[in-house]
C-alpha positions in Angstrom: 0.0 0.0 0.0 1.3 3.4 -1.0 0.2 6.3 1.3 1.1 9.8 0.6 0.2 13.0 2.6 0.3 16.1 0.5 0.4 19.5 2.3 1.6 23.0 2.2 3.7 24.5 5.1 1.2 27.2 6.1 -1.6 24.8 6.8 -1.8 23.8 10.4 -4.1 20.8 9.9 -1.6 18.5 8.2 0.2 17.8 11.5 -2.9 16.4 13.0 -3.7 14.4 9.9 -0.3 12.9 10.0 -0.8 11.7 13.6 -4.3 10.4 12.8 -3.0 8.7 9.6 -0.3 6.8 11.6 -3.0 5.7 14.1 -5.3 4.6 11.3 -2.6 2.6 9.6 -2.0 0.7 12.8 -5.8 0.2 13.4 -6.4 -1.0 9.8 -3.6 -3.6 10.1 -0.9 -1.8 8.1 1.5 -0.6 10.8 4.5 -1.2 8.5 3.3 1.3 5.8 5.4 4.5 5.7 3.6 7.7 5.0 5.3 9.7 2.3 5.1 13.4 3.0 4.9 15.6 -0.1 5.2 19.4 0.3 3.3 21.4 -2.3 5.0 24.8 -2.6 3.6 26.7 -5.6 0.2 27.1 -7.2 1.6 25.6 -10.4 2.7 22.5 -8.5 -0.8 22.4 -6.9 -2.4 22.4 -10.3 0.0 19.8 -11.8 -0.7 17.5 -8.8 -4.4 18.1 -8.8 -4.0 19.2 -5.2 -7.4 20.3 -3.8 -5.9 21.6 -0.6 -4.0 20.7 2.5 -4.0 18.1 3.8 -4.7 15.6 1.1 -4.3 11.9 1.7 -3.7 9.7 -1.3 -3.8 5.9 -1.1 -2.3 4.0 -4.1 -2.3 7.2 -6.0 -6.0 8.1 -5.4 -7.4 10.8 -3.2 -8.9 9.0 -0.1 -11.6 11.7 0.1 -12.3 12.7 -3.5 -13.9 16.0 -4.2 -15.8 17.3 -7.2 -14.7 20.9 -6.8 -12.1 20.7 -9.5 -10.1 23.7 -8.0 -6.5 23.3 -7.0 -4.2 25.5 -5.0 -2.5 26.3 -1.8 -5.5 26.3 0.5 -6.5 24.6 3.6 -8.9 21.7 2.9 -12.1 21.1 4.9 -13.5 17.7 5.8 -17.0 16.8 6.8 -16.9 14.7 10.0 -19.5 13.5 12.5 -18.5 16.5 14.6 -18.9 19.0 11.8 -16.5 20.6 9.4 -12.8 20.4 10.3 -9.4 20.5 8.8 -8.6 16.8 9.2 -10.5 13.6 8.7 -11.2 11.6 11.8 -9.2 8.4 12.6 -12.3 6.3 11.9 -12.7 8.0 8.5 -9.1 7.3 7.7 -9.4 3.7 8.8 -12.4 3.3 6.5 -10.6 4.9 3.6 -7.5 2.7 4.1 -9.5 -0.5 4.3 -11.5 0.4 1.2 -8.3 1.1 -0.7 -6.8 -2.1 0.5 -9.8 -4.2 -0.6 -9.9 -2.4 -3.9 -6.2 -3.1 -4.5 -6.5 -6.7 -3.5 -9.4 -7.3 -6.0 -7.4 -5.9 -8.9 
């Protein structure tokens, strides 16, 4: 499993997402997976990477929480969680996304 966390330095939410992602990997049975951090530093790079905002979690090359907005740039991303809108998905949401990606990858 390939897990990547895309972020930009001025976004405070990527730190929490990193912590939650590590927890979710352990809980989903993938404690050996290393999260690759990828800093996005320019608007051009954001467009080239189809980066909808920070933080973005990609599993096996796909956004774990796809959006339909179609806008890319150096912005903070917002996630809908059971507790409302926030800058990071919950651990449970990340576990679900990792398990779904793992099952999808195994069936291919």
